[in-house]
N, C-alpha and C positions, 0 to 999 in steps of 0.2 A: 819361235821368238823372233823379234825384229832384227833384221839384218840390212845394213846399208854398206855397199861396197863401191868405193870410188875407183875410177881409172881415168887415164888420159893425161896425167901430169907429165912433166918432163922439162928439158932445157930448151929455151927458145930465145932468139935474139930480140932486142927491143924493136917494137913495131910489128912483131910477129903475132901469130894466132895459135890458140889451142882450144880444143873442146873437151871439157870434162864430162864424164858420165857417172851416174850413181844408180846402180841396180839395187832395187828394194825387194824385200821378201819378208814373209812372216806377218803381214798385215794387209788390210784392204787398201792398197795404194791410192786408188782413185778417190778415197774419202778424205784424204789428209793433205794439208798444205805441206810444202817442202821448201827447204832453203839451202843455200850455200854460205858457209862461213870460212874465214881464213885466219891463220895465226902465224905470227912471226915469233921466233924464240925470244922469250923474255917479255913479250907483250901480250895483252889480252886478246882473246878471240873476238873477231868482229864480224858482223853480218855483212855479207856481200850482196845477196839477192834472195828474194822470196817469191814463191808462186802459189796461188790458191789451188784448191783441188781440181777445179775445172778449167784452170788457166785463165780465168776471167780477171784476175788481179795479180799484178807483179809489183815488186818494190825493190829499189836498188840503193846501195850506198852512193852518196854523192861522188865519191872518188872513182866509181866505175860507170856511172850513167853515160850512155852514148857509146860505150865501148864493149860492155858485157851484155849478154842476153840469156836469160833463164827460160827454159822451156821444159815440157814434160810430154811423155807418151804413156798414157794410162794403159794402153793395150800391152805395152812392154814393161810396165812397172819401172820406168826409168825417168830420171830427171837429168837435164843437161845444163851445162854452163858454157856458152860460146864466148870466148875471150878474144877480142881483137885489139889491135894497137897496144899491145902489152908494153908495160913500163917496168924498169927495174924495181920500183916500189910495189909492184904486184907480186914480187917474190914472197912465197909463203907456203905453208901447208894448207890445202883446201879440204874442208870437211862438208859432207852432206849431213843434213839435219832434218828431223821432224819431231813433233810432240804428239804422243799418244797417251791418252788417259793421264794427262798432266805430267808425263814423264818425258824428259829429253832423251832422244836417241841419236847417236852419232856414228858415222863411219870411222874407218881407221885413218882416213886422210890420204891425200896424194900430193906430192911435192911439185910445186911449180917454181921454176927458177928462170928469171928473165935477165940475161947477161950476154954481153958481146965477147 
């Protein structure tokens, strides 16, 4: 079965950086687009970044453009989110996502807290 496991979250000061990782298994990773979403308690989950199967296409939310970079290593079945110049409003639970056979698959999420 599909498994997505995020890691790399934590507490960071404003202006700092974090790199999230998502290890995928249970499907042919190199064939599917991947994405990162985030959610703040009480608010809807929002798209942060997306990457196509061969990394030829990326898409970012306006709020993170120029600060976040999504990438993937198909040999390692892993997708990354490099987050720089973090702001308090980036605080959220970050989820890895893909769609397989029209079905959404999510990881368990990793908490990112930006605070001084």
